[in-house]
N, C-alpha and C positions, 0 to 999 in steps of 0.2 A: 523582577524574577523576568525570565526568557522562558519561555516553553519551546521546544523542540515540535519541528515539525512532525505530525501524524499522534502526538499526545497531548492529554491537557493535565493541567495544574489543578489539584482540591486542596491544596494547602495540606498535606498531610503526608505527599510524595506524588513520583511519577505513576500516572495510573494510562491506561491504552488509549488511544483516538480515533481517529477515522479508517485507518489504515488497519486497525486489528478490526473493528466491527465489519468490515470489509471483506476478513478472512472470514469471521462468521457467516456472512454472507452468502458467499460462494459455497462452504461448506454445506450449510444448510440445501444452497438450489442443485450442486451434486447430486443429493439422494436422489433428488425428483427425476434424475433422467438415468437414472445407473442401470434400471431395469432395460435401456431400449436396445443394445445387441444381444440382448438375452432370450428377448421375445422368439424365436426362432426356436431353442433352445425349451422353453415352455411349450411353445405349441407339441413340438416330439412328444414331452412327457406327458403333457396333459389331456392333449388333441382337441382345438378347435381353429375355428375359420379367420382367413385376415381379419373378417368383421371385428369376430371377437377381439384382436388386437388393439384395431383402435375402439372402439368401449373403453377394453381398459385403459387406455389411455386417455379417454374423455372422461372418465369416473371420476382421474386426477382434475382435469379440467373442470368440473362443476363443484367440484369438491375448494380447489382454489377461488372459485369465483363467489361460493355460499359464505364463505369463508368473507370475503373482502366484501359481499353486499354484507352482512349479519355483524362484523365484529373490524370491518376495516379501518374505523376511526378512533377503535377502542384505544390504541397505543397514545392517543394523544391526550387518554385519557386517564390510564393507568401509569402511564410511563413508557419504555420503550424497551427496556431489560427486563421486564419481566414477561413480556408479550415474546421478545429472541427467545429467552430460555422456555418458554414454552414452546414455541417452535423446535427448540430441541429435545426436548422429550418425544414429540410427536414423529420428528424426526428418528428419534432412534426406535420407536412403537411399528414406524414402517419394517424398516430394515430388519426387526423382529419376528414382523409377517412374513418377509420375505426366508427369511431362515427356518422358519417352522412350517412354509409352503409346502402342501397336501393335495390343491387345487384349485379352480377359482377360486372360494370364498376366500382365501386367505390373500390369495394375487389382490383381488377389488381389494380388501381389508385393507393390503399393504398400501395402493396407488391413494383410497379414499384416503390414508390417515398423511400419505406425503403429501397431497393436496391442502390437507388442512396447514401442513407445516410451511409451505410455497405461497397459501397467502396470505400468514401471518408475518412471512420475513418480508411479502414484494413491499407491504407500506410502511410496515416498521423500520424495517433494516434497511432503506432506501433514506426515511427521513431521519433514523441514527447516524448513518455515516455522513450524511450532509450537515448536520447540528453540531457534530463533532469535529466538523475543520473550523481552523482560527481565521481570524482576519489575512484574509488574503489567499486563503486555500478552498474557496468554496467550487470556484473550476477544477482542480484538480479531483476534489471532493463527491462530484458531479461523475467526473467519470471512472473516479476508485466504484462509486455504489453503482452504476450501470455494466463497469467490467468484471465486477463481482457477479454481478446478476447473470448474463452470458457469457461468465468465463467457467462457472460455475456450471451452468449448463452442460457447458461442452465440456468440461472435465469428467464427468459421471461418465458418458458412453466412454470416453479412450480409457477413462480408467476401469471398468468391468470388460470393456472387449480385450483388453492385452491383459486379465487373469484370467479370461474364461479362456482365452485361446493356451496360454501361455503356462497356468498357471493349474493347480486342481483346484478339485471342488468348483467348478466353474458357477454352479449356483449358490456356494454359501461365501467363499471368499470375499468377492467382491463389497456384501454387504458385513461382514466381522470388520474387514478394513474401514468402510464406511462408520463405522460403530465406534471405532478406535478414533478417527476424526472429530467427532459428534459430542465425543466426549472432550478433546482440544478445547472446540469449539465453545462449549459449556462452562467450560472456566474460564474461556475469554471474557464471554459476558458476563459473568460472576463480576465480575471486573472494570466493566465499564462503567465509566459515571452517567448519570440517568441525566438526560437533554430535556427531559417536558420538567417545568419549574417547581409545578405544585400537583406534583401527581396525587388521584385518590388510589384510593385503599380498595380494591376490588369493585367498583363502582356496578351498577348492575348493564346488562348491555342494551345498546340503545340502535339497532339497526337503522342505518341511512339509506337504503337503496343508491343507486345511482345519482347521484348530487352531488352540484362541484356548487361553491359560493360565487356568486353574480358575475364578481369579477375576474374570475378563471376562465366566465363561457366561450371569450371570446376567443380563447386559446384551445381550451381543450377539442371543442370540433373535429380542427382539422388538426393534431394532435395526435387525437387516438384514434384517427380515420387510419392513419399509416402506421402507426402500432399495429393495427385489427391486420393490416394485410403482411406488415415486414412479422408478426407471431404465425400468420398464415402457414408461410414460408418455412418457418421453424417447427410447425408441428407437423410439419408432411415431412421432413428430416429426422424428427422425433418419432415420429409412429411407424413410419414404414419404410423409408429409407435403406434400413438394413434389407427386408423383406425386397426391396427394388431391387440391391444389390445381388441377393441371392437368385431368386425369380426371371427377374428379365437379364440381370447383366451376367450370371453366371460365379459370382463371388462369393466366397462360404467363409471365409477369413474372417473371425470375429474380430478381432484385434482392424483390420482397416476396415472393416464397415464400421466401426466407433470413429475410428479418424476422421471417416465423408463424415460422421456428427459431430464428430469437433471440429473440423474445419468450417463448417458454416459459424457455427460459435466465435471461433478464433478471428476469422473473417467480420465478423460483425464488434468484435473489440475492436477491431483494427480500424472501421469504419466507425465508430464512437469516436477513435482517437484522432480523428481528422474532425470531428464536429467544431470546432470550438474554432480552427484558424477557419472553416469557410462560415460560420455564423449559427445561430440556431436555427432561425427565420428562412435560409436559403436552403439550407441541410434537409431541410421538409422535401421539399420538391425535386431537390440532386438526388435524393435516399430514396424518394421511389423511382424516379428513374432507372440508375444503376438494377434495383430491384426488377424492374422490369425483363431488364436483358438480361440477367443471373435465371428466372422464371422463362424464357424461352430458350434458354443454355440446358436447362433443366429438360423441358419438351422436347430440346433435339437429343439429349442422350438416349431418352425413351424412343424415338425412331429409330436412331442410327447404332441402337446398342451399345452407344461406350460408353466406360468408366471416365476416361479422360473429360469427358465433357459436362458428364455428373459433378464430375470433383471443381472442374470450371462455373459451372451452375452454383454451386455449393458456396464458391468463394465472391464471385460475382455479385450474387443473392444477399451474402452474410453481409458484404460490407455498406452494399443500398440498404439494410436493415439497422446496422449499426449505426449509418450517416441516421436514419429517420428517426431511431426510437430513441437514442439520446440527444437529439433535437428536442424531440415531442417533450421529453422528460422535462428537458432543463427549461423549457416554456414554462409546461402545466406548473411545476416546483416551486418555480421561481415566483409566476401570478398567482400561487396561492397564499393566503393569511398563513403566520405560522401557527397560531390556533388549530387550524384546520388541515395543517397541509398533511398529515398521513391520512386522515381521512383520503383526500383531493387524491393522492397520488393513490390509493385502493381503489378506486371509482374510476382513474384511466387505466389500473391494471386489469379492471375487471372485462371493460373495453377488449382490452389487449387479449386477455386470454380468452374470450369468447371465439376471437379468428384462430388462435392455436387447437381450438376443440373443433369447433361444426363444422370448418369445413372438414378436417381429417376425420370427419365420422361418416362422411358422402365419400369420402375416398377410399373407406372401408365398405362398403354398401356397395356401392358402385363396382368394386374389385369381386366382389360377389357374381357379382354377374357379366360383367364386361372382361373381369382379368384387370391385374395388378396396371398394366402397360396404359389400357385405352382409359383407365378409372385416372391413373396419372395427368396423361394427355390432358383430359377434360380440367382434370382438377388446377393444371398449371392456364389454361386458356382462362380458363373463371378469375383466379388470383391476378394474372396479369392486366383483366380488364380491372378489375378492383384500385389493384394502383396503379395505372394507368389514370383512373380517374381522382384518386385522392393525391395525387400530382397535380394534377393540373388545378384542382382545388387547394390547394396552398399554395401553389404558384399564384394564383389568378385573385383568390383573399389572402394576405397574409395573415399571419397569425398575429393578434395584439396583445400588450401586453408589457410587462416591463422589461 
């Protein structure tokens, strides 16, 4: 029997394969960035500082890291499908908190639930997409997994920014739309084949912390360093780029702010598409080098108060992040044994999400005393040093593994 691309045969008819799992992944991740262009509206409605914006964002990242540490390997035990279904439920609950929002408590609750969903998706969905690929499809499936992750994160602010600017109910309609998409994703997940050979029926959690198999350690250090600095750039754009645009550059159109955030994730997807052509090992230092150029453009945009330079920085930095991120994930997932792949990928994302949260909270704290412009310049300088260091490390000590 011939199995078509993107589908698997179970003996009882056609069922969705890795492309369908990638769609589920993208929808889930879109919900995590949906509030990005809306933080200014929440600031006007509730009344809180720029520091609080980054704290709300950090709550999400802390929730992601917590789930990765506590249940990052759970899909290796119980199976991919139950974990994905649980993530969809949490994503829907997060949207519900934003729909009922009447102050900071529900805003925090929504971000917390969104972080829980993202934490479950990061390991389980990545593993599911790769494992559902047939012979000869692994490279395409690897790209589909990383593109779904970054593409979903980018589509969230694009969707909410457009709806908030040009449609009624700016703080409600984006979340109603996402609830509909989550329902579709849940239906797709229900029919996904299970890729774990002998899933257990809800075994107890066995928190693993940030541990990786011995055979992965040669790959993990340079890969996770590159992921950390790349996600720091994404954190800057996701948490405070709309504020930079409105307060520093005088751009108040929410659709445009969402598009700027989308551009960095779109560029990341483009960078990921180039990784296989370059090769995973050389793509790590090359990606870090391009990331440095992007950060220099971001810093220049703040000095010159130029939106054009900010967009160019987003595009250049996104390409560099995409190159390094896909290379890192390819090396880590390829080196991990199948029975521990979900947990190993989760450990990788713990480091990545530390990059997306810790530096951004620092920007929020500095902005309180120095202003967004100075905080952004200091942030850019620090991450440039980290990216240059990560690129140099990866170039001088190329990752080992299969």
